[in-house]
C-alpha positions as CSV (number, residue, x, y, z in Angstrom):
1,M,-4.0,215.0,139.8
2,S,-6.5,216.2,137.6
3,G,-8.5,214.4,135.2
4,N,-6.9,215.9,132.2
5,H,-3.5,215.4,133.6
6,L,-4.4,211.9,134.0
7,F,-5.9,211.4,130.5
8,Q,-2.8,212.8,129.3
9,Q,-0.3,210.9,130.8
10,L,-2.0,207.4,129.8
11,R,-2.2,208.6,126.3
12,K,1.4,209.1,126.5
13,K,1.8,205.7,127.5
14,W,-0.5,204.3,124.9
15,R,1.3,206.2,122.3
16,F,4.4,204.7,123.6
17,V,2.7,201.0,123.8
18,A,1.7,201.6,120.0
19,L,4.8,202.9,119.0
20,A,6.4,199.9,120.6
21,L,4.2,197.4,118.8
22,T,4.8,198.9,115.5
23,A,8.5,199.2,115.8
24,A,8.3,195.2,116.8
25,A,5.7,194.4,113.4
26,I,8.1,196.3,111.3
27,S,11.5,194.9,113.0
28,F,9.7,191.2,112.2
29,I,9.1,192.1,108.8
30,V,12.8,193.8,108.0
31,G,13.8,190.0,109.3
32,A,12.4,188.2,106.9
33,L,12.8,190.6,103.7
34,M,16.7,191.1,104.5
35,P,18.9,188.9,102.2
36,G,20.1,185.6,103.8
37,N,17.2,185.0,105.4
38,Q,15.6,181.7,104.4
39,Q,12.2,182.5,105.0
40,G,12.2,185.7,103.1
41,S,14.3,184.5,100.3
42,N,12.6,181.7,99.7
43,N,8.9,182.2,100.2
44,P,8.3,185.8,98.8
45,A,4.4,185.2,99.2
46,T,4.8,185.2,102.7
47,A,6.8,188.7,102.5
48,R,3.6,189.6,101.0
49,V,1.4,188.6,103.6
50,Q,3.5,190.1,106.3
51,V,3.6,193.4,104.8
52,Q,-0.5,193.2,104.4
53,N,-0.5,192.2,108.3
54,L,1.5,195.5,109.4
55,N,-0.9,197.7,107.2
56,Q,-3.8,196.1,108.7
57,F,-2.4,196.5,111.9
58,L,-1.9,200.0,111.5
59,T,-5.4,200.2,110.0
60,V,-7.6,199.0,112.8
61,N,-5.3,200.5,115.3
62,P,-5.9,204.1,115.5
63,S,-3.4,205.2,118.0
64,A,-0.4,202.9,116.3
65,K,-1.7,204.7,113.1
66,Q,-1.3,208.3,114.4
67,V,2.2,207.3,115.6
68,A,2.8,206.0,112.0
69,D,1.5,209.3,110.4
70,D,3.9,211.4,112.7
71,R,7.1,211.3,111.1
72,T,8.5,213.6,114.1
73,A,7.3,211.0,116.2
74,F,8.3,207.7,114.6
75,N,9.2,207.8,110.6
76,V,7.1,204.6,110.2
77,D,5.5,205.5,107.1
78,R,8.6,205.5,105.4
79,T,10.1,202.7,106.8
80,V,6.9,200.9,105.4
81,E,7.6,202.5,102.0
82,K,11.3,201.5,101.9
83,L,9.7,197.6,102.5
84,L,7.4,197.9,99.9
85,T,9.9,198.9,97.5
86,V,11.9,196.0,98.3
87,L,9.1,194.0,97.8
88,E,8.2,195.5,94.7
89,S,11.5,194.6,93.6
90,K,11.6,191.2,94.5
91,E,8.3,190.6,93.0
92,K,9.7,191.9,89.5
93,L,12.8,189.7,90.2
94,L,10.2,186.9,90.4
95,T,8.2,187.7,87.6
96,F,9.4,186.3,84.3
97,V,7.2,188.0,81.1
98,P,9.0,188.4,77.2
99,P,9.7,191.7,76.1
100,E,5.9,192.7,74.2
101,Q,7.7,191.8,70.3
102,F,8.3,188.2,71.6
103,Q,4.9,187.6,73.3
104,A,2.8,185.1,71.2
105,T,5.7,183.8,69.3
106,T,8.3,181.1,68.8
107,V,11.8,181.7,69.7
108,F,14.8,178.9,68.2
109,E,17.3,181.4,69.5
110,G,18.7,185.1,70.4
111,K,19.5,187.4,67.5
112,V,22.4,189.4,68.7
113,K,25.2,190.9,67.3
114,N,28.3,188.5,66.5
115,S,30.3,190.5,69.2
116,E,27.6,190.0,71.8
117,K,28.7,186.3,72.6
118,V,26.0,185.1,74.9
119,I,24.5,181.9,75.3
120,A,21.7,180.6,77.5
121,L,21.6,177.3,79.1
122,T,18.3,175.3,79.4
123,V,17.3,172.6,81.4
124,D,14.2,170.7,81.0
125,D,11.9,168.2,83.3
126,G,12.5,168.9,86.4
127,P,12.9,170.2,89.8
128,W,14.4,166.4,90.4
129,P,16.3,164.7,93.0
130,E,20.0,165.0,93.5
131,T,20.4,165.9,90.1
132,T,18.9,169.4,90.2
133,E,20.8,169.8,93.1
134,Q,24.2,169.0,91.7
135,M,23.8,171.2,88.8
136,L,22.5,174.0,91.3
137,D,26.0,173.4,92.8
138,I,28.2,173.4,89.8
139,F,26.2,176.4,87.9
140,Q,27.1,178.6,91.4
141,Q,30.9,177.5,91.5
142,N,30.7,178.8,88.0
143,D,28.8,181.8,88.3
144,V,26.1,180.9,85.6
145,K,22.5,181.5,85.4
146,A,20.1,179.0,83.7
147,T,16.7,178.7,83.0
148,F,14.7,175.9,84.7
149,F,11.4,174.6,82.1
150,W,9.3,172.7,84.9
151,I,6.9,170.0,84.8
152,G,3.8,170.3,87.0
153,K,4.4,166.8,88.5
154,S,8.4,167.5,89.3
155,I,7.0,170.2,91.2
156,E,4.3,168.6,93.1
157,N,7.1,165.9,94.2
158,S,9.8,168.1,94.7
159,P,9.1,171.7,96.1
160,E,11.9,172.4,98.1
161,I,14.3,171.7,95.1
162,A,11.8,174.1,93.0
163,R,11.9,177.0,96.3
164,R,16.3,176.3,95.7
165,V,16.3,176.7,92.4
166,V,14.3,180.2,92.8
167,A,16.3,181.5,95.7
168,R,19.5,181.1,93.4
169,G,18.4,183.5,91.4
170,H,17.8,181.2,88.0
171,A,14.9,181.9,85.4
172,I,11.8,179.8,85.4
173,G,9.4,178.4,82.8
174,N,6.6,176.5,81.9
175,H,6.9,172.3,80.3
176,T,3.9,171.5,81.3
177,W,1.9,169.2,83.9
178,H,2.7,165.4,82.5
179,H,4.9,166.2,79.6
180,W,2.3,164.7,76.9
181,Y,3.6,164.9,73.3
182,D,-0.1,163.8,72.0
183,P,-2.7,166.0,70.3
184,M,-4.7,167.4,72.8
185,D,-8.3,169.3,72.7
186,A,-7.7,173.1,73.6
187,A,-9.5,172.4,77.4
188,T,-6.7,169.8,78.3
189,A,-3.7,172.2,76.5
190,A,-5.4,174.7,78.8
191,D,-5.1,172.6,82.1
192,E,-1.5,171.5,81.5
193,I,-0.3,174.6,81.5
194,D,-2.2,176.9,83.5
195,R,-2.2,173.8,86.2
196,T,1.5,174.1,86.1
197,A,1.6,177.9,86.4
198,K,-0.5,178.1,89.2
199,L,1.5,175.5,91.2
200,I,4.8,177.3,90.0
201,Y,3.5,180.4,92.0
202,E,1.8,178.6,94.8
203,T,5.3,176.8,95.5
204,T,7.8,179.8,94.6
205,G,6.3,183.2,94.5
206,V,7.0,183.1,90.5
207,K,5.1,184.1,87.6
208,T,6.4,183.2,84.4
209,T,4.9,183.6,80.6
210,F,7.8,181.6,78.7
211,F,6.5,178.3,77.7
212,R,8.9,175.0,76.2
213,P,6.7,172.6,74.7
214,P,7.4,168.6,75.8
215,G,9.5,167.2,73.2
216,G,9.7,170.5,71.1
217,V,6.4,169.5,69.6
218,L,4.4,172.5,68.3
219,N,1.4,171.3,66.8
220,N,-0.4,169.3,69.4
221,G,-2.1,172.3,71.0
222,L,0.0,173.4,73.7
223,A,1.8,175.7,71.8
224,K,-1.6,177.2,70.1
225,Y,-2.9,177.8,74.0
226,A,0.6,179.4,75.1
227,K,0.4,181.7,72.3
228,Q,-3.3,182.5,73.1
229,Q,-2.5,183.6,76.7
230,N,1.0,185.5,75.5
231,Y,3.7,183.3,76.0
232,A,6.6,183.1,74.4
233,V,7.1,179.3,73.1
234,V,11.1,178.9,73.6
235,M,12.8,176.1,71.5
236,W,16.2,175.9,71.2
237,S,18.9,175.9,68.6
238,V,21.6,173.8,70.0
239,T,21.1,170.0,71.7
240,S,23.6,168.4,74.2
241,A,21.5,164.9,72.9
242,D,22.1,164.1,77.0
243,T,18.5,161.8,76.8
244,D,20.4,159.6,74.1
245,P,21.1,156.2,76.7
246,R,24.0,155.3,74.8
247,A,26.4,158.5,74.3
248,Q,29.0,159.6,76.9
249,P,29.2,162.6,78.6
250,S,32.0,164.1,76.6
251,A,29.4,163.7,73.7
252,F,27.3,165.9,75.4
253,V,29.9,168.4,75.7
254,N,31.7,168.1,72.1
255,N,27.5,168.6,70.9
256,V,27.4,172.2,72.8
257,L,30.9,173.3,72.2
258,K,30.5,172.5,68.3
259,G,26.8,174.0,67.9
260,A,27.3,177.6,69.9
261,K,27.3,180.9,68.6
262,P,26.1,184.4,69.9
263,G,22.1,183.8,71.0
264,A,22.3,180.2,71.1
265,I,19.4,178.6,73.5
266,V,21.0,175.1,74.8
267,L,18.9,172.1,75.7
268,M,19.6,169.7,78.5
269,H,17.7,168.1,80.9
270,D,18.1,167.4,85.2
271,G,14.8,165.3,85.2
272,G,12.8,163.0,83.6
273,G,15.3,159.8,84.9
274,D,18.8,159.5,84.9
275,R,20.8,162.5,84.2
276,S,24.2,162.1,86.3
277,R,25.7,161.8,82.9
278,T,24.9,165.4,82.2
279,V,25.9,166.6,85.7
280,K,28.9,164.8,84.7
281,A,29.4,166.9,81.6
282,L,27.8,170.5,82.7
283,P,31.5,171.3,84.3
284,E,33.5,170.6,81.1
285,M,30.4,171.9,78.8
286,I,30.9,175.3,80.9
287,A,34.8,175.9,80.7
288,G,35.1,175.6,77.1
289,L,32.1,177.8,76.5
290,K,34.1,180.2,78.5
291,K,37.2,179.4,77.0
292,Q,35.5,180.4,73.7
293,G,34.6,183.9,75.1
294,Y,31.1,182.7,76.2
295,R,29.0,184.6,78.7
296,F,26.0,183.1,80.0
297,V,22.3,184.5,80.3
298,T,18.7,183.5,80.8
299,I,16.0,183.2,78.4
300,P,14.6,186.6,79.8
301,E,17.8,188.2,79.8
302,L,18.8,186.7,76.0
303,L,15.4,188.2,74.4
304,E,16.2,191.6,76.3
305,I,19.7,191.8,75.0
306,Q,17.8,191.1,71.4
307,G,15.6,193.5,71.8
308,Q,17.9,196.3,72.7
309,S,20.4,195.0,69.6
310,A,17.3,195.5,67.3
311,A,16.4,199.4,69.0
């Protein structure tokens, strides 16, 4: 066998090995990104790393890159392109940014047409053991998406629950690290919001510029800093009053059903204490709103609808 022929045979075998390794890498990433795969759905940051690893593999292995570039040999480049498209879609879903006209503003309700019977349920102070999970089940059973405003320390205590909320498709907002009400200097306000934003991203892959000040206090430095960072400061127009220690769950339901109107933002809580009464009230609250003809939207969706209505 001539040296040239032997070289050609070895070259073909190496191309086959490179192809197999590339296919294996892609198969691994596809498995991680496909719907229903817990790793892919609960930790998108991992999926991003996997795609980066594949690109690095193709870069440092010239033969594999040659195969990837050869559409007739193996359509690696197109597959990677599709994977990146899926990844970009996941990234968009995990980034909650208000429309430009709502950035650096305070929102109390969505200004929509009366015929647009949409309402946004918001949940503060979690994620919280048991309560958040129970509410997630109720939301899923009723095909409802809500907006959760998280406290940094609560995420620190219950990261798995936080990931579960995101995996279920709910929107996320920032509710500071400590839930302090008192006036604070600019550095403290920045730390309260930035530290929480960092942990939200590190835990769930979510980036959000929706903010709710603890207790709805707008003059203690937090809202000012949030607006400087182009957050939308989200308040509420209807409260369930579920922090009232003397009230029965039926009172929470009545408060919401009486106060409901198109574009309303409803306040309730899943954390900060025993919220079992809120959990008990939630199914009846949802049923009553549906009976009134309401459709449930997240805060990002509500502001998109308002923006479209104004156009």
